[in-house]
C-alpha positions as CSV (number, residue, x, y, z in Angstrom):
1,M,405.1,44.0,198.7
2,M,403.9,41.9,201.1
3,I,405.8,43.4,204.2
4,I,404.2,47.2,203.1
5,M,400.9,45.4,203.0
6,Q,401.0,43.9,206.1
7,T,402.3,47.0,207.7
8,K,399.4,49.2,206.3
9,L,396.6,46.3,207.3
10,T,398.4,46.3,210.6
11,Q,398.2,49.9,210.7
12,S,394.6,50.1,209.9
13,V,393.4,47.4,212.7
14,A,395.3,49.6,215.1
15,R,393.7,52.6,213.7
16,T,390.1,50.6,214.0
17,R,390.5,49.5,217.5
18,K,391.8,53.3,219.0
19,E,389.0,54.5,217.1
20,I,386.8,52.2,218.9
21,S,388.5,52.7,221.9
22,H,388.6,56.6,221.8
23,D,383.9,56.1,221.1
24,R,384.1,53.9,223.9
25,I,385.4,56.3,226.5
26,L,383.3,58.9,225.0
27,E,380.3,57.1,225.8
28,V,381.5,56.4,229.2
29,A,382.1,60.0,229.4
30,S,379.4,61.8,227.8
31,R,377.7,59.3,230.9
32,A,379.0,60.1,233.3
33,I,379.3,63.9,233.2
34,R,375.7,64.0,233.2
35,R,375.2,61.6,236.1
36,S,378.2,62.8,238.1
37,G,379.1,66.8,236.8
38,Y,382.1,67.9,235.3
39,D,383.5,68.0,238.8
40,G,382.5,64.6,239.8
41,T,383.9,62.6,236.7
42,G,387.6,62.2,236.8
43,V,389.8,60.4,234.2
44,A,390.8,57.3,236.2
45,D,387.0,56.4,236.6
46,I,386.2,57.4,233.1
47,M,388.7,54.8,232.0
48,K,388.2,51.8,234.1
49,E,384.7,52.1,233.4
50,A,385.6,51.8,229.8
51,G,387.6,48.9,230.1
52,L,390.8,50.6,229.8
53,T,394.5,51.5,231.5
54,H,394.4,55.0,233.1
55,G,397.8,55.6,231.2
56,G,396.5,55.3,227.9
57,F,394.2,58.6,228.6
58,Y,396.4,60.7,227.1
59,A,396.7,58.3,223.4
60,H,392.9,59.8,222.9
61,F,393.0,63.3,224.7
62,A,395.4,65.8,225.2
63,S,393.4,66.9,228.6
64,R,391.0,66.6,230.8
65,D,389.4,69.5,229.3
66,A,389.3,68.1,225.8
67,L,387.5,64.5,227.1
68,L,384.9,66.8,228.5
69,A,384.2,69.0,225.6
70,E,383.9,65.8,223.3
71,A,381.9,64.4,225.2
72,G,379.8,67.3,226.1
73,S,379.5,67.6,222.4
74,R,378.3,63.9,221.9
75,A,376.2,64.1,224.5
76,C,374.6,67.1,223.1
77,A,374.3,65.1,219.5
78,E,372.7,62.5,221.2
79,S,370.0,64.9,222.9
80,A,369.7,66.6,219.3
81,A,369.2,63.7,217.2
82,L,366.6,62.5,219.8
83,A,364.7,65.5,219.5
84,S,364.8,65.3,216.1
85,R,363.3,62.0,216.2
86,V,360.5,63.3,218.4
87,V,359.8,66.0,215.6
88,A,360.0,63.5,213.0
89,S,357.6,61.1,214.6
90,A,354.7,64.1,215.2
91,P,351.5,64.0,213.8
92,P,350.9,67.4,211.8
93,G,351.0,70.7,213.7
94,Q,351.9,68.8,217.0
95,A,356.0,69.0,216.8
96,L,356.3,71.6,219.4
97,Q,353.7,70.1,221.8
98,A,355.7,66.7,221.6
99,I,359.3,68.2,222.7
100,M,357.6,69.6,225.2
101,Q,356.0,66.4,226.6
102,A,358.8,64.3,226.0
103,Y,361.3,67.0,227.0
104,L,359.3,67.4,230.8
105,S,358.1,63.8,230.7
106,P,358.9,61.5,234.3
107,E,361.1,59.5,231.9
108,H,363.5,62.4,231.1
109,I,363.3,64.0,234.6
110,A,364.7,60.2,235.6
111,A,367.0,59.7,233.2
112,I,369.8,62.3,234.0
113,E,372.7,60.6,232.7
114,T,370.9,59.7,229.2
115,G,369.0,63.4,229.2
116,C,369.6,66.5,227.7
117,P,373.5,67.6,229.2
118,V,372.0,71.5,229.5
119,S,369.8,70.5,231.9
120,A,371.9,67.9,233.6
121,L,375.2,70.3,233.9
122,G,373.6,73.8,233.3
123,S,374.6,75.3,237.0
124,E,378.3,73.6,236.1
125,M,378.8,75.3,232.9
126,P,379.9,78.9,233.5
127,R,383.0,77.6,235.5
128,Q,383.9,75.2,232.9
129,S,386.4,76.0,230.0
130,P,385.8,78.0,226.9
131,E,386.5,74.6,224.9
132,V,383.5,72.9,227.2
133,R,381.3,75.8,226.9
134,H,381.4,76.2,223.6
135,A,379.9,72.4,222.9
136,A,376.8,73.8,225.4
137,T,376.4,76.9,223.1
138,S,376.2,75.0,219.9
139,H,373.8,72.7,221.5
140,I,371.6,75.4,223.0
141,K,371.6,77.3,219.6
142,E,370.9,74.2,217.5
143,M,367.8,73.6,219.9
144,I,366.7,77.3,219.7
145,D,366.5,76.9,216.1
146,L,364.4,73.7,216.5
147,I,362.0,75.0,218.5
148,A,361.5,78.0,216.3
149,R,361.2,75.9,213.3
150,Q,358.0,74.6,214.7
151,L,356.5,78.1,215.5
152,P,354.2,79.5,212.8
153,G,356.2,82.7,212.5
154,W,359.4,81.2,211.8
155,G,362.3,83.0,210.4
156,Q,360.7,86.5,212.3
157,P,362.3,87.5,215.6
158,Q,358.9,86.5,217.2
159,A,359.3,83.0,216.7
160,H,363.2,82.9,218.2
161,E,362.2,85.1,220.8
162,Q,359.4,82.6,221.8
163,A,361.8,79.6,221.0
164,M,364.3,81.1,223.6
165,A,361.8,81.5,226.4
166,L,360.4,77.8,225.8
167,L,364.0,76.6,226.1
168,C,364.7,78.4,229.0
169,A,361.3,77.2,230.8
170,L,362.1,73.2,229.7
171,I,365.9,73.6,230.9
172,G,365.1,75.7,234.7
173,T,361.6,73.4,234.5
174,T,363.6,70.2,234.9
175,M,366.2,71.6,236.9
176,M,363.8,72.2,239.5
177,A,361.6,69.0,239.0
178,R,364.6,67.2,239.6
179,A,365.9,68.9,242.5
180,V,363.0,68.4,245.0
181,D,362.4,65.5,246.9
182,D,358.4,66.2,246.8
183,P,357.0,64.0,243.3
184,A,353.7,65.8,243.9
185,L,356.1,69.1,243.3
186,S,358.1,67.7,240.6
187,A,354.8,66.8,238.8
188,A,353.2,70.3,239.4
189,L,356.5,72.2,238.3
190,R,355.9,69.7,234.9
191,A,352.6,70.7,234.4
192,A,352.3,74.5,234.9
193,T,355.3,74.9,232.2
194,M,353.3,72.7,230.0
195,K,349.7,74.5,230.5
196,Q,351.8,78.0,230.5
197,F,353.2,77.1,227.2
198,S,351.2,74.9,225.6
199,P,349.3,77.6,223.5
200,A,353.0,78.3,222.0
201,A,351.8,75.2,220.1
202,E,348.6,76.1,218.3
């Protein structure tokens, strides 16, 4: 009986250690893909940064694409959670404006490795595996829905279309604001989008 209990305890500890390692790999990978892109993210580098051996990778993931998909899902979940917190803390009737301000803030522009994965990786996504693209697609749908729920006409086709247009503007503006090497132009791009879409928040 004691042997069985010890075996179960050992297995439980082993599973816990594996889960901790798995979570650590995903934490590192979710930042790495946003920082360096899908193609610039190597398994060996991720495992090294996670403090694990390269050989242990396949105990956690069936393939590199499986890692990228799961890391993408984690990055998307972090981004969605942040957006939800922004909405929850906004004054009544100001949630949409708060989303725009947070997304186009200098802090989000600078924090590429912890920010929205779609604006960080959007140009690379069409060339990724179906499982990687599916993770991004799910997040985009979630963000469209979050924005649409803040609009007066929520539930109507017009609100859904408006939410899609605004999300495209936020993502595109962020990508361009990060791309240019002129801080004044980066700020002007963000200000222009805020000006064009602010009436939607009324």
